[in-house]
C-alpha positions as CSV (number, residue, x, y, z in Angstrom):
1,M,19.7,7.5,-20.0
2,N,19.8,11.5,-18.9
3,S,23.6,12.3,-17.3
4,K,21.3,12.7,-14.2
5,I,19.1,10.0,-13.6
6,R,15.7,11.6,-13.7
7,V,13.2,10.1,-11.0
8,A,9.0,10.7,-11.1
9,I,7.1,10.7,-8.0
10,T,3.6,10.9,-7.9
11,V,3.2,13.3,-4.7
12,V,0.4,12.4,-2.4
13,P,-1.6,15.4,-1.1
14,S,-0.9,16.4,2.3
15,Q,-4.5,16.8,3.3
16,I,-5.3,13.1,2.0
17,W,-2.3,11.8,4.0
18,Q,0.3,13.6,6.1
19,G,2.7,11.0,6.9
20,G,2.9,9.9,2.7
21,F,3.6,13.3,2.2
22,N,6.2,14.1,4.8
23,Y,7.9,10.8,3.6
24,Q,8.2,11.8,-0.1
25,L,9.3,15.0,1.0
26,N,11.9,13.7,3.6
27,L,13.0,11.5,0.3
28,C,14.0,14.1,-2.2
29,K,15.6,16.6,0.5
30,A,18.1,13.6,1.2
31,I,18.3,13.0,-2.6
32,S,19.2,16.8,-2.8
33,A,21.7,16.6,-0.1
34,Y,24.0,13.7,-0.9
35,L,22.5,12.8,-4.6
36,N,22.0,16.1,-6.3
37,D,25.1,15.4,-8.5
38,R,23.3,12.0,-9.9
39,V,19.4,12.5,-9.5
40,I,16.9,15.0,-10.2
41,M,13.6,13.9,-8.6
42,V,10.6,15.1,-10.6
43,A,7.8,15.8,-8.2
44,C,4.3,14.9,-10.0
45,F,1.5,17.0,-8.8
46,E,-1.9,16.4,-10.1
47,K,-3.9,19.5,-11.6
48,D,-4.6,22.5,-9.3
49,A,-3.1,20.4,-6.3
50,N,-2.6,22.3,-3.4
51,E,-0.4,25.3,-3.6
52,Q,1.8,25.1,-0.4
53,D,2.4,21.1,-1.0
54,K,3.9,22.5,-4.6
55,Q,5.8,25.0,-2.5
56,S,7.0,22.3,-0.1
57,F,8.6,20.6,-3.2
58,M,9.9,23.9,-5.3
59,K,12.1,24.2,-2.6
60,I,14.3,21.6,-2.7
61,N,17.1,21.5,-5.2
62,A,17.5,18.9,-7.8
63,V,13.6,18.8,-7.7
64,E,11.4,19.8,-10.3
65,V,7.4,20.0,-9.8
66,I,5.1,19.5,-12.5
67,E,1.3,19.4,-12.8
68,S,-1.1,17.5,-15.2
69,P,-4.4,15.7,-15.4
70,A,-2.2,12.6,-15.6
71,F,-1.7,12.7,-12.2
72,S,-5.1,13.1,-10.8
73,R,-6.5,10.4,-7.8
74,N,-10.0,10.8,-8.6
75,I,-9.8,8.2,-11.5
76,N,-12.9,6.4,-11.4
77,I,-12.8,2.8,-11.3
78,F,-13.5,1.8,-15.1
79,T,-10.3,4.0,-16.0
80,F,-8.8,2.0,-13.5
81,L,-10.1,-1.3,-14.8
82,S,-8.9,0.2,-18.4
83,I,-5.5,0.3,-17.0
84,Y,-5.2,-3.0,-15.8
85,L,-7.0,-4.6,-19.3
86,F,-4.9,-2.7,-21.7
87,G,-1.8,-2.3,-19.4
88,V,-0.6,1.5,-19.5
89,D,-1.6,4.5,-18.5
90,R,-1.2,6.8,-21.8
91,Q,-2.0,10.0,-20.6
92,A,0.9,9.8,-17.4
93,I,3.5,7.6,-20.3
94,R,3.2,10.4,-22.5
95,V,3.6,13.3,-19.7
96,F,6.8,10.6,-18.6
97,K,8.6,10.8,-22.2
98,E,8.1,14.4,-22.5
99,K,9.6,15.0,-19.1
100,K,12.7,12.4,-20.2
101,I,11.9,10.3,-16.9
102,D,14.1,7.2,-16.3
103,I,12.2,5.6,-13.5
104,I,8.8,6.0,-12.2
105,F,8.2,5.8,-8.7
106,E,4.9,4.4,-8.1
107,S,3.4,5.9,-4.6
108,A,-0.4,4.5,-4.3
109,K,-0.5,5.0,-8.0
110,Y,-0.9,2.1,-10.8
111,F,0.9,3.2,-14.6
112,G,-0.2,-0.5,-15.8
113,R,2.0,-3.3,-16.7
114,A,3.4,-2.7,-19.8
115,I,5.1,1.2,-19.0
116,P,8.1,1.7,-21.2
117,F,10.3,2.8,-17.7
118,P,11.6,0.8,-15.0
119,A,9.6,1.2,-11.8
120,I,9.7,0.7,-8.2
121,A,6.8,0.2,-6.3
122,W,6.6,2.2,-2.9
123,I,4.4,-0.4,-0.3
124,P,3.7,1.7,3.1
125,D,1.7,-1.1,4.7
126,L,-1.1,-3.6,4.1
127,Q,-3.5,-1.9,6.5
128,H,-6.3,-2.8,4.0
129,K,-5.7,-6.4,4.9
130,Y,-5.9,-6.2,8.5
131,L,-8.6,-3.0,8.5
132,P,-10.6,-4.0,5.5
133,K,-13.7,-2.0,7.2
134,N,-11.5,1.0,7.3
135,F,-12.1,1.0,3.1
136,S,-14.6,1.0,0.4
137,F,-15.5,-1.8,-1.3
138,I,-14.1,0.2,-4.8
139,S,-11.2,1.4,-2.7
140,R,-10.1,-1.8,-1.3
141,L,-10.6,-3.2,-4.5
142,K,-8.5,-0.7,-6.2
143,R,-5.5,-1.3,-3.8
144,E,-5.3,-4.5,-3.9
145,I,-5.8,-5.4,-8.0
146,G,-2.8,-2.5,-7.8
147,F,-0.8,-4.3,-5.2
148,L,-1.3,-7.4,-7.3
149,C,-0.3,-6.0,-10.5
150,Q,2.9,-4.3,-9.0
151,M,3.9,-7.7,-7.6
152,K,2.9,-9.6,-11.2
153,N,4.5,-6.9,-13.3
154,K,8.0,-7.3,-12.4
155,R,8.2,-3.8,-10.1
156,V,10.7,-3.7,-7.6
157,L,9.0,-3.4,-4.2
158,L,10.3,-1.1,-2.1
159,V,9.1,-0.9,1.3
160,S,10.6,0.3,5.0
161,S,10.4,-2.3,7.2
162,K,10.6,-6.0,7.9
163,T,7.3,-6.2,9.2
164,V,5.4,-5.1,6.0
165,R,8.0,-7.6,3.9
166,D,6.9,-10.5,6.0
167,D,3.2,-9.2,5.0
168,L,4.0,-9.6,1.8
169,K,5.3,-13.2,2.1
170,K,1.8,-14.0,4.7
171,F,-1.0,-12.5,2.2
172,Y,1.1,-12.8,-1.1
173,P,3.1,-16.2,-1.0
174,K,3.3,-16.5,-4.6
175,F,5.1,-13.4,-5.0
176,R,9.0,-14.0,-6.3
177,G,10.0,-10.9,-7.3
178,K,12.6,-8.2,-5.5
179,V,11.7,-6.6,-2.2
180,V,13.9,-4.1,-1.1
181,I,13.8,-2.9,2.3
182,I,14.9,0.7,3.1
183,K,14.3,2.1,6.4
184,F,14.1,6.0,6.5
185,P,15.1,8.1,9.2
186,S,13.6,11.5,10.3
187,I,15.1,14.4,8.6
188,V,14.7,17.5,10.9
189,S,16.1,21.1,8.9
190,N,16.7,24.2,10.8
191,E,13.6,25.9,10.0
192,S,12.2,23.1,12.6
193,F,13.6,25.2,15.4
194,S,12.5,28.7,14.4
195,V,9.8,29.0,16.7
196,D,10.3,30.1,20.2
197,S,8.1,27.5,22.2
198,K,7.6,29.8,24.9
199,K,5.6,31.6,22.1
200,I,3.9,28.2,21.2
201,F,3.1,27.6,24.8
202,T,1.1,31.0,25.0
203,E,-0.5,31.0,21.7
204,Y,-2.2,27.5,22.4
205,C,-2.7,27.8,26.2
206,L,-1.1,25.1,26.6
207,P,-0.4,23.7,30.5
208,K,3.4,22.6,31.9
209,N,2.9,18.8,31.2
210,F,1.1,17.3,28.3
211,I,1.1,14.5,26.0
212,Y,1.6,14.8,22.3
213,L,-0.3,12.8,19.6
214,P,0.5,13.7,16.4
215,N,-2.1,11.7,13.9
216,Q,-4.6,12.2,11.6
217,F,-8.1,12.0,12.6
218,W,-8.7,8.9,11.0
219,K,-10.4,5.6,12.8
220,H,-7.4,3.1,12.7
221,K,-5.5,5.9,14.9
222,N,-7.2,4.9,17.7
223,H,-8.1,8.5,19.4
224,I,-11.2,6.7,20.8
225,T,-9.0,4.4,23.1
226,V,-6.8,7.8,24.4
227,I,-9.7,9.4,24.9
228,E,-11.7,6.6,27.1
229,A,-8.2,6.3,29.0
230,I,-8.3,10.0,29.8
231,R,-11.9,9.3,30.9
232,I,-10.6,6.8,33.5
233,L,-8.1,9.2,34.6
234,K,-9.9,12.1,35.1
235,S,-12.8,9.8,36.9
236,R,-9.6,9.0,39.5
237,G,-9.1,12.6,40.2
238,E,-6.2,12.9,37.8
239,S,-5.1,15.5,35.6
240,V,-4.0,14.8,32.1
241,C,-3.6,17.4,29.0
242,V,-3.4,15.1,25.4
243,I,-2.5,17.6,22.5
244,A,-4.3,16.0,19.3
245,T,-2.9,17.6,16.2
246,G,-3.4,16.0,12.0
247,S,-5.8,16.7,9.6
248,S,-9.5,16.5,10.2
249,W,-9.8,15.2,6.7
250,N,-11.5,11.7,6.5
251,P,-12.6,10.5,3.2
252,H,-13.3,7.4,4.3
253,F,-15.7,8.6,7.4
254,P,-16.4,12.7,7.0
255,D,-18.3,12.3,10.0
256,F,-15.5,11.4,12.6
257,Y,-13.3,14.2,13.5
258,N,-17.1,15.8,15.0
259,E,-17.8,12.5,16.3
260,L,-15.1,12.5,18.0
261,K,-15.5,16.1,19.3
262,E,-18.8,15.2,20.6
263,M,-17.7,12.2,22.5
264,V,-14.9,14.4,24.1
265,R,-17.9,16.8,25.1
266,R,-20.4,14.3,26.7
267,Y,-17.2,13.0,28.8
268,D,-16.0,16.6,29.5
269,L,-12.9,16.5,28.5
270,Q,-12.3,19.6,26.5
271,E,-9.5,20.3,28.7
272,N,-8.3,17.1,28.7
273,F,-8.0,16.2,25.2
274,R,-7.6,19.0,22.9
275,M,-7.6,18.6,19.2
276,L,-6.3,21.6,17.4
277,G,-6.2,20.2,14.3
278,L,-3.3,20.5,11.4
279,V,-1.0,22.7,12.9
280,P,2.3,24.2,10.9
281,R,5.4,22.1,11.3
282,D,7.4,24.1,13.1
283,H,4.2,23.8,16.1
284,V,4.7,20.1,15.4
285,F,8.6,20.2,16.7
286,A,7.8,22.4,18.9
287,F,5.2,20.4,20.7
288,L,7.3,17.2,19.9
289,R,10.6,18.7,21.7
290,S,8.2,20.0,24.9
291,C,6.0,17.0,25.7
292,A,6.0,15.2,28.4
293,F,6.1,11.9,25.8
294,Y,5.0,11.0,22.7
295,L,1.8,9.2,22.1
296,N,1.0,6.6,19.0
297,P,-2.8,4.3,19.8
298,S,-2.6,3.2,15.9
299,Q,-3.9,0.2,15.0
300,H,-1.8,-0.7,12.4
301,E,1.3,1.6,10.7
302,G,4.0,1.9,8.1
303,W,7.3,2.8,9.5
304,S,6.3,5.8,11.4
305,T,7.8,9.7,10.8
306,G,6.6,10.5,14.5
307,V,8.4,8.0,16.1
308,E,11.2,8.6,13.9
309,E,11.0,12.4,15.0
310,A,10.2,11.3,18.8
311,K,13.6,9.1,18.8
312,A,16.0,11.8,17.2
313,F,15.0,13.7,20.1
314,Q,14.7,11.2,23.0
315,V,11.1,11.8,24.0
316,P,9.5,8.9,25.9
317,M,7.1,6.9,24.0
318,V,4.4,5.3,24.5
319,L,2.9,3.2,21.7
320,S,0.2,0.6,20.9
321,D,1.7,-3.0,21.1
322,I,1.8,-3.5,17.1
323,P,4.8,-5.2,15.2
324,I,6.0,-2.2,13.6
325,H,6.2,-0.3,16.7
326,R,8.3,-2.9,18.7
327,E,10.2,-3.7,15.0
328,Q,11.1,0.8,14.9
329,T,11.6,0.9,18.4
330,N,13.6,-2.1,19.3
331,G,11.3,-2.2,22.3
332,D,12.4,0.9,23.7
333,A,9.0,2.5,24.7
334,S,6.0,1.4,26.8
335,F,3.6,-0.5,25.2
336,F,-0.5,-0.9,25.6
337,P,-2.5,-3.6,24.0
338,T,-4.3,-1.6,21.3
339,E,-8.0,-1.7,22.6
340,D,-7.0,-1.7,26.2
341,F,-7.9,2.2,27.4
342,E,-7.9,0.9,31.2
343,Y,-4.2,-1.0,30.6
344,L,-3.2,2.5,28.5
345,A,-4.9,4.7,31.7
346,N,-2.4,3.3,34.2
347,V,0.4,3.7,31.7
348,I,-0.2,7.1,31.4
349,S,-0.4,7.5,35.4
350,K,2.6,5.8,36.0
351,K,4.6,7.8,33.1
352,L,3.2,11.3,34.1
353,R,4.3,10.2,37.4
354,T,7.9,9.4,36.6
355,H,8.1,12.9,34.5
356,S,9.6,16.4,35.9
357,A,7.3,18.3,35.2
358,G,8.2,22.0,33.6
359,Q,8.4,23.7,30.6
360,Y,11.8,22.7,28.5
361,S,13.1,22.5,25.1
362,R,14.9,18.8,23.7
363,H,17.5,19.2,21.6
364,L,18.4,16.7,19.1
365,A,20.2,13.4,20.6
366,V,21.7,11.8,17.5
367,N,23.8,12.8,14.3
368,L,21.2,13.1,11.9
369,Q,23.2,13.2,9.1
370,T,25.5,10.0,9.3
371,E,21.9,8.6,8.9
372,I,20.4,10.7,6.0
373,K,23.3,10.1,3.9
374,D,23.3,6.2,4.6
375,Y,19.3,6.2,3.3
376,A,20.4,8.6,0.2
377,N,23.4,6.2,-0.8
378,R,20.6,3.1,-0.1
379,L,18.3,4.9,-2.5
380,W,21.3,5.5,-5.2
381,N,21.8,1.7,-4.4
382,L,18.4,1.0,-5.1
383,F,17.7,3.2,-8.6
384,D,20.8,2.3,-9.7
385,Y,20.0,-1.6,-9.6
386,V,16.3,-0.9,-11.2
387,C,18.0,0.9,-14.5
388,K,20.6,-1.9,-15.3
389,V,18.1,-4.7,-14.8
390,K,14.9,-2.9,-16.9
């Protein structure tokens, strides 16, 4: 084995899944901060990957970045089935051997049952079980086969919550392998405070009182329920402004973003529900620190980066009433039934009445370094374990 453990992690493009990208980026930052004498993370990108995505990882100490067609996410079903049938992704394994990899950290990608490396499979959630209509048949099939293979072939499964662990037991009761829960914290760098919040307010012409909803514009993120709730509030004469940010790219429903925009136009809510699309990360923190409250209406979630960041700044939260939100906040939020927009309208109205209006900027309310160090140590224990049992 190398003097430092070399862990390959296949990076999810930020355009495809911002939350997954942030999870991987923060994992590498935590390791760089506290394990850089013991671990090197090798960030594996597909050929011609987004340059900004690569630069984000290149800035981190203890991270190497490689780029290869072996890590393409656009494999067809026949290639996927060949990996399943023959037991190994030969192209990827060749790269791993060249780079002297010790552990493979699988993220939404399966490299076969016969890989000659210990492997950790990260399972963020089981959304395809709860919301199958959000996936094409092929996407659902690939996801299910991948999960089944990872469970069958001695992967250590890494999850971020008890909720996902319980879902594994529910949907895959025959699985007897090892499941490790490591909850990830928020990682907020000094760069997050580099932007003057007042300039952000001016740039986006923000009102003094606004609600912040940072989610990709995917169906299960449930923007429709929020728009309907705002329609009700406007009909009552109540002034509300929701700032919605996130990628508009949606591989499963490519017209969905425009459908939401048309819905907002039809209800004449352009000033009440403002869709800003993808914004810089430091702008996200400026919105989060200055909003009346954080809103997440999602129908299904893994351990949410947004919720962790809201907790770090003690931002009040209004969340959909799903198990993961209850677990992640220990109940310290206002909850609403996921599809009940009238209930949500009442929650928003009450929340805004109790909020003291005015532009201000919150500061970190918790010692994140203690949480990040604990997170890094738990990851080290996991790496050490999979190396010893290979």
